[in-house]
PDB file of N, CA, C and O in Angstrom:
ATOM      1  N   MET A   1      -7.504 -42.003   2.599  1.00  0.00           N
ATOM      2  CA  MET A   1      -7.772 -40.849   1.770  1.00  0.00           C
ATOM      3  C   MET A   1      -6.822 -40.873   0.565  1.00  0.00           C
ATOM      4  O   MET A   1      -5.646 -41.214   0.692  1.00  0.00           O
ATOM      5  N   ARG A   2      -7.338 -40.516  -0.565  1.00  0.00           N
ATOM      6  CA  ARG A   2      -6.543 -40.548  -1.788  1.00  0.00           C
ATOM      7  C   ARG A   2      -5.601 -39.357  -1.860  1.00  0.00           C
ATOM      8  O   ARG A   2      -5.827 -38.321  -1.235  1.00  0.00           O
ATOM      9  N   THR A   3      -4.551 -39.530  -2.630  1.00  0.00           N
ATOM     10  CA  THR A   3      -3.545 -38.487  -2.782  1.00  0.00           C
ATOM     11  C   THR A   3      -4.158 -37.186  -3.279  1.00  0.00           C
ATOM     12  O   THR A   3      -3.814 -36.119  -2.770  1.00  0.00           O
ATOM     13  N   TRP A   4      -5.054 -37.242  -4.255  1.00  0.00           N
ATOM     14  CA  TRP A   4      -5.641 -36.019  -4.805  1.00  0.00           C
ATOM     15  C   TRP A   4      -6.477 -35.299  -3.756  1.00  0.00           C
ATOM     16  O   TRP A   4      -6.577 -34.072  -3.777  1.00  0.00           O
ATOM     17  N   GLN A   5      -7.084 -36.057  -2.832  1.00  0.00           N
ATOM     18  CA  GLN A   5      -7.880 -35.435  -1.763  1.00  0.00           C
ATOM     19  C   GLN A   5      -6.974 -34.702  -0.772  1.00  0.00           C
ATOM     20  O   GLN A   5      -7.287 -33.604  -0.313  1.00  0.00           O
ATOM     21  N   ILE A   6      -5.863 -35.329  -0.461  1.00  0.00           N
ATOM     22  CA  ILE A   6      -4.895 -34.713   0.455  1.00  0.00           C
ATOM     23  C   ILE A   6      -4.358 -33.424  -0.159  1.00  0.00           C
ATOM     24  O   ILE A   6      -4.278 -32.394   0.510  1.00  0.00           O
ATOM     25  N   GLU A   7      -3.994 -33.490  -1.424  1.00  0.00           N
ATOM     26  CA  GLU A   7      -3.464 -32.308  -2.112  1.00  0.00           C
ATOM     27  C   GLU A   7      -4.514 -31.204  -2.209  1.00  0.00           C
ATOM     28  O   GLU A   7      -4.197 -30.024  -2.066  1.00  0.00           O
ATOM     29  N   ARG A   8      -5.745 -31.588  -2.449  1.00  0.00           N
ATOM     30  CA  ARG A   8      -6.829 -30.604  -2.536  1.00  0.00           C
ATOM     31  C   ARG A   8      -7.038 -29.913  -1.193  1.00  0.00           C
ATOM     32  O   ARG A   8      -7.251 -28.702  -1.145  1.00  0.00           O
ATOM     33  N   ARG A   9      -6.980 -30.669  -0.114  1.00  0.00           N
ATOM     34  CA  ARG A   9      -7.134 -30.082   1.225  1.00  0.00           C
ATOM     35  C   ARG A   9      -5.977 -29.148   1.558  1.00  0.00           C
ATOM     36  O   ARG A   9      -6.183 -28.093   2.159  1.00  0.00           O
ATOM     37  N   LYS A  10      -4.752 -29.532   1.167  1.00  0.00           N
ATOM     38  CA  LYS A  10      -3.589 -28.668   1.386  1.00  0.00           C
ATOM     39  C   LYS A  10      -3.761 -27.343   0.641  1.00  0.00           C
ATOM     40  O   LYS A  10      -3.500 -26.270   1.185  1.00  0.00           O
ATOM     41  N   ARG A  11      -4.204 -27.443  -0.612  1.00  0.00           N
ATOM     42  CA  ARG A  11      -4.402 -26.247  -1.427  1.00  0.00           C
ATOM     43  C   ARG A  11      -5.493 -25.363  -0.833  1.00  0.00           C
ATOM     44  O   ARG A  11      -5.344 -24.142  -0.773  1.00  0.00           O
ATOM     45  N   THR A  12      -6.584 -25.978  -0.396  1.00  0.00           N
ATOM     46  CA  THR A  12      -7.685 -25.232   0.209  1.00  0.00           C
ATOM     47  C   THR A  12      -7.214 -24.514   1.462  1.00  0.00           C
ATOM     48  O   THR A  12      -7.520 -23.337   1.654  1.00  0.00           O
ATOM     49  N   ARG A  13      -6.486 -25.198   2.303  1.00  0.00           N
ATOM     50  CA  ARG A  13      -5.960 -24.582   3.533  1.00  0.00           C
ATOM     51  C   ARG A  13      -5.044 -23.414   3.196  1.00  0.00           C
ATOM     52  O   ARG A  13      -5.115 -22.365   3.836  1.00  0.00           O
ATOM     53  N   HIS A  14      -4.191 -23.586   2.203  1.00  0.00           N
ATOM     54  CA  HIS A  14      -3.267 -22.531   1.780  1.00  0.00           C
ATOM     55  C   HIS A  14      -4.033 -21.296   1.306  1.00  0.00           C
ATOM     56  O   HIS A  14      -3.695 -20.172   1.678  1.00  0.00           O
ATOM     57  N   LEU A  15      -5.059 -21.503   0.491  1.00  0.00           N
ATOM     58  CA  LEU A  15      -5.859 -20.384  -0.010  1.00  0.00           C
ATOM     59  C   LEU A  15      -6.609 -19.677   1.114  1.00  0.00           C
ATOM     60  O   LEU A  15      -6.723 -18.451   1.107  1.00  0.00           O
ATOM     61  N   ILE A  16      -7.116 -20.434   2.071  1.00  0.00           N
ATOM     62  CA  ILE A  16      -7.795 -19.837   3.220  1.00  0.00           C
ATOM     63  C   ILE A  16      -6.819 -18.989   4.042  1.00  0.00           C
ATOM     64  O   ILE A  16      -7.162 -17.896   4.490  1.00  0.00           O
ATOM     65  N   GLU A  17      -5.613 -19.498   4.233  1.00  0.00           N
ATOM     66  CA  GLU A  17      -4.604 -18.741   4.983  1.00  0.00           C
ATOM     67  C   GLU A  17      -4.249 -17.442   4.267  1.00  0.00           C
ATOM     68  O   GLU A  17      -4.097 -16.404   4.911  1.00  0.00           O
ATOM     69  N   LEU A  18      -4.115 -17.488   2.943  1.00  0.00           N
ATOM     70  CA  LEU A  18      -3.812 -16.272   2.185  1.00  0.00           C
ATOM     71  C   LEU A  18      -4.954 -15.263   2.293  1.00  0.00           C
ATOM     72  O   LEU A  18      -4.717 -14.065   2.453  1.00  0.00           O
ATOM     73  N   GLY A  19      -6.169 -15.742   2.208  1.00  0.00           N
ATOM     74  CA  GLY A  19      -7.324 -14.859   2.392  1.00  0.00           C
ATOM     75  C   GLY A  19      -7.343 -14.242   3.777  1.00  0.00           C
ATOM     76  O   GLY A  19      -7.725 -13.083   3.940  1.00  0.00           O
ATOM     77  N   GLY A  20      -6.935 -15.004   4.764  1.00  0.00           N
ATOM     78  CA  GLY A  20      -6.852 -14.503   6.130  1.00  0.00           C
ATOM     79  C   GLY A  20      -5.873 -13.352   6.263  1.00  0.00           C
ATOM     80  O   GLY A  20      -6.090 -12.428   7.047  1.00  0.00           O
ATOM     81  N   LEU A  21      -4.797 -13.408   5.498  1.00  0.00           N
ATOM     82  CA  LEU A  21      -3.824 -12.306   5.516  1.00  0.00           C
ATOM     83  C   LEU A  21      -4.439 -11.021   4.971  1.00  0.00           C
ATOM     84  O   LEU A  21      -4.167  -9.933   5.478  1.00  0.00           O
ATOM     85  N   VAL A  22      -5.259 -11.149   3.947  1.00  0.00           N
ATOM     86  CA  VAL A  22      -5.933  -9.985   3.370  1.00  0.00           C
ATOM     87  C   VAL A  22      -6.855  -9.362   4.417  1.00  0.00           C
ATOM     88  O   VAL A  22      -6.913  -8.139   4.548  1.00  0.00           O
ATOM     89  N   VAL A  23      -7.565 -10.193   5.152  1.00  0.00           N
ATOM     90  CA  VAL A  23      -8.460  -9.704   6.205  1.00  0.00           C
ATOM     91  C   VAL A  23      -7.642  -9.099   7.346  1.00  0.00           C
ATOM     92  O   VAL A  23      -7.950  -8.007   7.825  1.00  0.00           O
ATOM     93  N   LYS A  24      -6.593  -9.815   7.782  1.00  0.00           N
ATOM     94  CA  LYS A  24      -5.767  -9.358   8.901  1.00  0.00           C
ATOM     95  C   LYS A  24      -5.111  -8.008   8.614  1.00  0.00           C
ATOM     96  O   LYS A  24      -4.935  -7.198   9.523  1.00  0.00           O
ATOM     97  N   ALA A  25      -4.754  -7.768   7.373  1.00  0.00           N
ATOM     98  CA  ALA A  25      -4.132  -6.493   6.993  1.00  0.00           C
ATOM     99  C   ALA A  25      -5.141  -5.357   6.952  1.00  0.00           C
ATOM    100  O   ALA A  25      -4.760  -4.194   6.818  1.00  0.00           O
ATOM    101  N   GLY A  26      -6.413  -5.678   7.066  1.00  0.00           N
ATOM    102  CA  GLY A  26      -7.445  -4.649   7.052  1.00  0.00           C
ATOM    103  C   GLY A  26      -7.896  -4.253   5.661  1.00  0.00           C
ATOM    104  O   GLY A  26      -8.660  -3.301   5.500  1.00  0.00           O
ATOM    105  N   ILE A  27      -7.429  -4.977   4.653  1.00  0.00           N
ATOM    106  CA  ILE A  27      -7.727  -4.636   3.265  1.00  0.00           C
ATOM    107  C   ILE A  27      -9.222  -4.748   2.956  1.00  0.00           C
ATOM    108  O   ILE A  27      -9.772  -3.918   2.232  1.00  0.00           O
ATOM    109  N   VAL A  28      -9.865  -5.752   3.492  1.00  0.00           N
ATOM    110  CA  VAL A  28     -11.292  -5.959   3.224  1.00  0.00           C
ATOM    111  C   VAL A  28     -12.103  -4.765   3.720  1.00  0.00           C
ATOM    112  O   VAL A  28     -12.959  -4.245   3.005  1.00  0.00           O
ATOM    113  N   ASP A  29     -11.829  -4.342   4.934  1.00  0.00           N
ATOM    114  CA  ASP A  29     -12.556  -3.200   5.500  1.00  0.00           C
ATOM    115  C   ASP A  29     -12.204  -1.901   4.771  1.00  0.00           C
ATOM    116  O   ASP A  29     -13.084  -1.094   4.473  1.00  0.00           O
ATOM    117  N   LEU A  30     -10.930  -1.708   4.488  1.00  0.00           N
ATOM    118  CA  LEU A  30     -10.493  -0.461   3.845  1.00  0.00           C
ATOM    119  C   LEU A  30     -11.050  -0.292   2.434  1.00  0.00           C
ATOM    120  O   LEU A  30     -11.226   0.831   1.963  1.00  0.00           O
ATOM    121  N   THR A  31     -11.327  -1.406   1.764  1.00  0.00           N
ATOM    122  CA  THR A  31     -11.839  -1.333   0.391  1.00  0.00           C
ATOM    123  C   THR A  31     -13.342  -1.550   0.318  1.00  0.00           C
ATOM    124  O   THR A  31     -13.922  -1.523  -0.767  1.00  0.00           O
ATOM    125  N   GLY A  32     -13.969  -1.763   1.452  1.00  0.00           N
ATOM    126  CA  GLY A  32     -15.391  -2.073   1.441  1.00  0.00           C
ATOM    127  C   GLY A  32     -15.669  -3.394   0.748  1.00  0.00           C
ATOM    128  O   GLY A  32     -16.717  -3.576   0.128  1.00  0.00           O
ATOM    129  N   ASP A  33     -14.720  -4.312   0.858  1.00  0.00           N
ATOM    130  CA  ASP A  33     -14.814  -5.644   0.250  1.00  0.00           C
ATOM    131  C   ASP A  33     -14.967  -5.566  -1.272  1.00  0.00           C
ATOM    132  O   ASP A  33     -15.626  -6.405  -1.887  1.00  0.00           O
ATOM    133  N   ASP A  34     -14.350  -4.549  -1.862  1.00  0.00           N
ATOM    134  CA  ASP A  34     -14.392  -4.371  -3.321  1.00  0.00           C
ATOM    135  C   ASP A  34     -13.298  -5.238  -3.940  1.00  0.00           C
ATOM    136  O   ASP A  34     -12.114  -4.908  -3.863  1.00  0.00           O
ATOM    137  N   ARG A  35     -13.696  -6.324  -4.538  1.00  0.00           N
ATOM    138  CA  ARG A  35     -12.731  -7.297  -5.064  1.00  0.00           C
ATOM    139  C   ARG A  35     -11.924  -6.756  -6.233  1.00  0.00           C
ATOM    140  O   ARG A  35     -10.790  -7.181  -6.451  1.00  0.00           O
ATOM    141  N   ALA A  36     -12.493  -5.827  -6.984  1.00  0.00           N
ATOM    142  CA  ALA A  36     -11.747  -5.220  -8.089  1.00  0.00           C
ATOM    143  C   ALA A  36     -10.571  -4.411  -7.547  1.00  0.00           C
ATOM    144  O   ALA A  36      -9.473  -4.463  -8.102  1.00  0.00           O
ATOM    145  N   ILE A  37     -10.797  -3.662  -6.464  1.00  0.00           N
ATOM    146  CA  ILE A  37      -9.707  -2.903  -5.848  1.00  0.00           C
ATOM    147  C   ILE A  37      -8.641  -3.851  -5.306  1.00  0.00           C
ATOM    148  O   ILE A  37      -7.449  -3.651  -5.537  1.00  0.00           O
ATOM    149  N   ILE A  38      -9.073  -4.874  -4.591  1.00  0.00           N
ATOM    150  CA  ILE A  38      -8.128  -5.819  -3.991  1.00  0.00           C
ATOM    151  C   ILE A  38      -7.305  -6.503  -5.080  1.00  0.00           C
ATOM    152  O   ILE A  38      -6.084  -6.610  -4.966  1.00  0.00           O
ATOM    153  N   PHE A  39      -7.969  -6.961  -6.124  1.00  0.00           N
ATOM    154  CA  PHE A  39      -7.258  -7.633  -7.214  1.00  0.00           C
ATOM    155  C   PHE A  39      -6.315  -6.660  -7.925  1.00  0.00           C
ATOM    156  O   PHE A  39      -5.185  -7.016  -8.260  1.00  0.00           O
ATOM    157  N   GLY A  40      -6.779  -5.442  -8.151  1.00  0.00           N
ATOM    158  CA  GLY A  40      -5.929  -4.423  -8.771  1.00  0.00           C
ATOM    159  C   GLY A  40      -4.679  -4.146  -7.949  1.00  0.00           C
ATOM    160  O   GLY A  40      -3.586  -3.995  -8.495  1.00  0.00           O
ATOM    161  N   ALA A  41      -4.850  -4.079  -6.635  1.00  0.00           N
ATOM    162  CA  ALA A  41      -3.705  -3.845  -5.751  1.00  0.00           C
ATOM    163  C   ALA A  41      -2.727  -5.017  -5.801  1.00  0.00           C
ATOM    164  O   ALA A  41      -1.513  -4.816  -5.796  1.00  0.00           O
ATOM    165  N   LEU A  42      -3.248  -6.218  -5.848  1.00  0.00           N
ATOM    166  CA  LEU A  42      -2.382  -7.402  -5.950  1.00  0.00           C
ATOM    167  C   LEU A  42      -1.633  -7.416  -7.277  1.00  0.00           C
ATOM    168  O   LEU A  42      -0.459  -7.784  -7.325  1.00  0.00           O
ATOM    169  N   LEU A  43      -2.304  -7.017  -8.351  1.00  0.00           N
ATOM    170  CA  LEU A  43      -1.637  -6.927  -9.649  1.00  0.00           C
ATOM    171  C   LEU A  43      -0.550  -5.862  -9.629  1.00  0.00           C
ATOM    172  O   LEU A  43       0.520  -6.050 -10.208  1.00  0.00           O
ATOM    173  N   TRP A  44      -0.824  -4.740  -8.960  1.00  0.00           N
ATOM    174  CA  TRP A  44       0.177  -3.687  -8.813  1.00  0.00           C
ATOM    175  C   TRP A  44       1.399  -4.219  -8.060  1.00  0.00           C
ATOM    176  O   TRP A  44       2.539  -3.942  -8.432  1.00  0.00           O
ATOM    177  N   MET A  45       1.144  -4.992  -6.989  1.00  0.00           N
ATOM    178  CA  MET A  45       2.244  -5.600  -6.234  1.00  0.00           C
ATOM    179  C   MET A  45       3.080  -6.514  -7.125  1.00  0.00           C
ATOM    180  O   MET A  45       4.310  -6.477  -7.085  1.00  0.00           O
ATOM    181  N   ALA A  46       2.410  -7.329  -7.922  1.00  0.00           N
ATOM    182  CA  ALA A  46       3.121  -8.252  -8.814  1.00  0.00           C
ATOM    183  C   ALA A  46       3.978  -7.480  -9.815  1.00  0.00           C
ATOM    184  O   ALA A  46       5.121  -7.854 -10.078  1.00  0.00           O
ATOM    185  N   ASP A  47       3.426  -6.404 -10.369  1.00  0.00           N
ATOM    186  CA  ASP A  47       4.194  -5.562 -11.296  1.00  0.00           C
ATOM    187  C   ASP A  47       5.415  -4.971 -10.605  1.00  0.00           C
ATOM    188  O   ASP A  47       6.513  -4.957 -11.162  1.00  0.00           O
ATOM    189  N   LYS A  48       5.207  -4.485  -9.384  1.00  0.00           N
ATOM    190  CA  LYS A  48       6.303  -3.883  -8.614  1.00  0.00           C
ATOM    191  C   LYS A  48       7.406  -4.907  -8.367  1.00  0.00           C
ATOM    192  O   LYS A  48       8.588  -4.595  -8.512  1.00  0.00           O
ATOM    193  N   LEU A  49       7.023  -6.131  -7.995  1.00  0.00           N
ATOM    194  CA  LEU A  49       8.008  -7.175  -7.719  1.00  0.00           C
ATOM    195  C   LEU A  49       8.779  -7.594  -8.967  1.00  0.00           C
ATOM    196  O   LEU A  49       9.914  -8.060  -8.868  1.00  0.00           O
ATOM    197  N   GLN A  50       8.168  -7.431 -10.143  1.00  0.00           N
ATOM    198  CA  GLN A  50       8.828  -7.800 -11.395  1.00  0.00           C
ATOM    199  C   GLN A  50       9.649  -6.653 -11.973  1.00  0.00           C
ATOM    200  O   GLN A  50      10.364  -6.838 -12.958  1.00  0.00           O
ATOM    201  N   SER A  51       9.553  -5.479 -11.373  1.00  0.00           N
ATOM    202  CA  SER A  51      10.260  -4.313 -11.899  1.00  0.00           C
ATOM    203  C   SER A  51      11.692  -4.262 -11.374  1.00  0.00           C
ATOM    204  O   SER A  51      12.133  -5.135 -10.627  1.00  0.00           O
ATOM    205  N   ASP A  52      12.403  -3.217 -11.786  1.00  0.00           N
ATOM    206  CA  ASP A  52      13.770  -3.031 -11.302  1.00  0.00           C
ATOM    207  C   ASP A  52      13.800  -2.636  -9.825  1.00  0.00           C
ATOM    208  O   ASP A  52      14.865  -2.628  -9.209  1.00  0.00           O
ATOM    209  N   GLN A  53      12.661  -2.315  -9.265  1.00  0.00           N
ATOM    210  CA  GLN A  53      12.552  -1.992  -7.842  1.00  0.00           C
ATOM    211  C   GLN A  53      12.060  -3.190  -7.026  1.00  0.00           C
ATOM    212  O   GLN A  53      11.752  -3.059  -5.841  1.00  0.00           O
ATOM    213  N   GLY A  54      11.991  -4.343  -7.663  1.00  0.00           N
ATOM    214  CA  GLY A  54      11.431  -5.531  -7.023  1.00  0.00           C
ATOM    215  C   GLY A  54      12.143  -5.965  -5.761  1.00  0.00           C
ATOM    216  O   GLY A  54      11.498  -6.274  -4.759  1.00  0.00           O
ATOM    217  N   GLU A  55      13.460  -5.993  -5.796  1.00  0.00           N
ATOM    218  CA  GLU A  55      14.212  -6.451  -4.622  1.00  0.00           C
ATOM    219  C   GLU A  55      14.045  -5.482  -3.455  1.00  0.00           C
ATOM    220  O   GLU A  55      13.951  -5.897  -2.300  1.00  0.00           O
ATOM    221  N   HIS A  56      14.011  -4.198  -3.766  1.00  0.00           N
ATOM    222  CA  HIS A  56      13.808  -3.199  -2.718  1.00  0.00           C
ATOM    223  C   HIS A  56      12.421  -3.358  -2.083  1.00  0.00           C
ATOM    224  O   HIS A  56      12.284  -3.346  -0.860  1.00  0.00           O
ATOM    225  N   ALA A  57      11.401  -3.507  -2.926  1.00  0.00           N
ATOM    226  CA  ALA A  57      10.031  -3.691  -2.435  1.00  0.00           C
ATOM    227  C   ALA A  57       9.931  -4.960  -1.601  1.00  0.00           C
ATOM    228  O   ALA A  57       9.308  -4.968  -0.540  1.00  0.00           O
ATOM    229  N   ARG A  58      10.543  -6.024  -2.084  1.00  0.00           N
ATOM    230  CA  ARG A  58      10.514  -7.306  -1.366  1.00  0.00           C
ATOM    231  C   ARG A  58      11.131  -7.156   0.025  1.00  0.00           C
ATOM    232  O   ARG A  58      10.572  -7.638   1.011  1.00  0.00           O
ATOM    233  N   ALA A  59      12.288  -6.485   0.101  1.00  0.00           N
ATOM    234  CA  ALA A  59      12.964  -6.294   1.386  1.00  0.00           C
ATOM    235  C   ALA A  59      12.111  -5.443   2.329  1.00  0.00           C
ATOM    236  O   ALA A  59      11.979  -5.761   3.511  1.00  0.00           O
ATOM    237  N   LEU A  60      11.540  -4.371   1.806  1.00  0.00           N
ATOM    238  CA  LEU A  60      10.702  -3.476   2.603  1.00  0.00           C
ATOM    239  C   LEU A  60       9.475  -4.204   3.137  1.00  0.00           C
ATOM    240  O   LEU A  60       9.167  -4.130   4.327  1.00  0.00           O
ATOM    241  N   TRP A  61       8.782  -4.902   2.255  1.00  0.00           N
ATOM    242  CA  TRP A  61       7.547  -5.590   2.635  1.00  0.00           C
ATOM    243  C   TRP A  61       7.821  -6.763   3.566  1.00  0.00           C
ATOM    244  O   TRP A  61       7.021  -7.048   4.458  1.00  0.00           O
ATOM    245  N   THR A  62       8.942  -7.444   3.368  1.00  0.00           N
ATOM    246  CA  THR A  62       9.312  -8.551   4.258  1.00  0.00           C
ATOM    247  C   THR A  62       9.567  -8.032   5.660  1.00  0.00           C
ATOM    248  O   THR A  62       9.099  -8.616   6.636  1.00  0.00           O
ATOM    249  N   ALA A  63      10.311  -6.933   5.765  1.00  0.00           N
ATOM    250  CA  ALA A  63      10.604  -6.347   7.076  1.00  0.00           C
ATOM    251  C   ALA A  63       9.318  -5.918   7.779  1.00  0.00           C
ATOM    252  O   ALA A  63       9.151  -6.164   8.974  1.00  0.00           O
ATOM    253  N   LYS A  64       8.418  -5.283   7.046  1.00  0.00           N
ATOM    254  CA  LYS A  64       7.142  -4.838   7.615  1.00  0.00           C
ATOM    255  C   LYS A  64       6.313  -6.038   8.092  1.00  0.00           C
ATOM    256  O   LYS A  64       5.742  -6.009   9.182  1.00  0.00           O
ATOM    257  N   GLY A  65       6.252  -7.080   7.276  1.00  0.00           N
ATOM    258  CA  GLY A  65       5.493  -8.270   7.643  1.00  0.00           C
ATOM    259  C   GLY A  65       6.077  -8.964   8.870  1.00  0.00           C
ATOM    260  O   GLY A  65       5.339  -9.366   9.769  1.00  0.00           O
ATOM    261  N   LYS A  66       7.395  -9.105   8.907  1.00  0.00           N
ATOM    262  CA  LYS A  66       8.035  -9.746  10.053  1.00  0.00           C
ATOM    263  C   LYS A  66       7.834  -8.936  11.320  1.00  0.00           C
ATOM    264  O   LYS A  66       7.624  -9.500  12.394  1.00  0.00           O
ATOM    265  N   GLN A  67       7.897  -7.601  11.201  1.00  0.00           N
ATOM    266  CA  GLN A  67       7.674  -6.734  12.347  1.00  0.00           C
ATOM    267  C   GLN A  67       6.254  -6.916  12.884  1.00  0.00           C
ATOM    268  O   GLN A  67       6.042  -7.002  14.094  1.00  0.00           O
ATOM    269  N   THR A  68       5.299  -6.973  11.981  1.00  0.00           N
ATOM    270  CA  THR A  68       3.905  -7.119  12.372  1.00  0.00           C
ATOM    271  C   THR A  68       3.635  -8.486  12.981  1.00  0.00           C
ATOM    272  O   THR A  68       2.856  -8.602  13.928  1.00  0.00           O
ATOM    273  N   PHE A  69       4.274  -9.524  12.444  1.00  0.00           N
ATOM    274  CA  PHE A  69       4.104 -10.869  12.994  1.00  0.00           C
ATOM    275  C   PHE A  69       4.877 -11.042  14.301  1.00  0.00           C
ATOM    276  O   PHE A  69       4.657 -12.003  15.039  1.00  0.00           O
ATOM    277  N   GLY A  70       5.784 -10.102  14.579  1.00  0.00           N
ATOM    278  CA  GLY A  70       6.588 -10.193  15.792  1.00  0.00           C
ATOM    279  C   GLY A  70       7.843 -10.996  15.600  1.00  0.00           C
ATOM    280  O   GLY A  70       8.456 -11.430  16.576  1.00  0.00           O
ATOM    281  N   ASP A  71       8.250 -11.208  14.335  1.00  0.00           N
ATOM    282  CA  ASP A  71       9.447 -11.987  14.039  1.00  0.00           C
ATOM    283  C   ASP A  71      10.704 -11.113  13.935  1.00  0.00           C
ATOM    284  O   ASP A  71      11.818 -11.630  13.842  1.00  0.00           O
ATOM    285  N   GLY A  72      10.522  -9.810  13.950  1.00  0.00           N
ATOM    286  CA  GLY A  72      11.711  -8.998  13.685  1.00  0.00           C
ATOM    287  C   GLY A  72      11.760  -7.733  14.409  1.00  0.00           C
ATOM    288  O   GLY A  72      12.716  -6.973  14.259  1.00  0.00           O
TER     289      GLY A  72
END
C-alpha cells in the first residue's frame, strides 16, 4: 500500500472517530441532526478556546470528558 493511501486511511479513521464523539455526546439527537447548529456550536467552542477564558474552558471540558470516559 502506498504512503498516501495509508495516510488517507488514518485521516478517515480520525474523522470517523470525531464524528462518533458528536453522536456519543447526544448532539445529533438533541439538534435533530441540524448541521448548522452543530457547526455553530463547534465554532462557538473554538471562539471560547481562543478567548481569555480558554484555559478555564479547556480544563472544565477536559475534566468532564475524562469523567465520562471513566478516566478521572
